VOGU-3710 file (C-alpha; in Angstrom, 3 decimals, decimal comma):
1> xxxxxxxxxx> 26,663/-2,271/-105,976  29,097/-4,201/-103,527  30,137/-1,213/-101,753  27,002/0,316/-101,795  26,056/-3,407/-99,931  29,025/-2,645/-97,756  27,988/0,468/-96,622  24,451/-0,551/-96,139  25,423/-3,489/-93,904  28,008/-0,341/-91,976
11> xxxxxxxxxx> 24,667/1,290/-90,876  25,288/4,680/-93,582  21,883/5,867/-94,450  20,230/5,556/-97,629  20,891/9,688/-98,096  24,402/9,539/-96,612  25,403/7,097/-99,421  23,208/8,806/-102,289  25,301/11,929/-100,785  28,407/10,037/-101,493
21> xxxxxxxxxx> 27,721/9,116/-104,829  27,006/12,348/-105,749  30,180/14,108/-104,234  32,175/11,645/-107,285  30,515/14,057/-109,911  33,542/16,758/-109,976  36,013/13,897/-110,087  33,971/10,875/-112,415  31,841/13,533/-114,420  28,377/13,354/-114,587
31> xxxxxxxxxx> 27,324/10,515/-116,716  29,381/7,776/-114,331  27,804/9,259/-111,159  24,443/9,041/-112,365  25,552/5,188/-113,358  26,432/4,709/-110,145  23,200/6,566/-108,891  21,402/3,963/-110,871  23,270/0,982/-109,029  23,490/2,339/-105,851
41> xxxxxxxx> 18,843/2,234/-106,955  19,322/-1,361/-107,573  20,473/-2,519/-104,540  18,147/-0,550/-102,707  15,641/-2,084/-104,591  17,243/-5,136/-103,887  16,937/-4,610/-99,965  13,126/-3,789/-99,433
//
């Protein structure tokens, strides 16, 4: 979650952050990627 906040503070868009998480699929596996994506969406909701 802190990486998402840092990326947002650096100016990354929501789509760019989601894309970076999805690229982790082949490295971390589907369950871990989905967990990370849910954490990213939690941070997006907090930021609203």
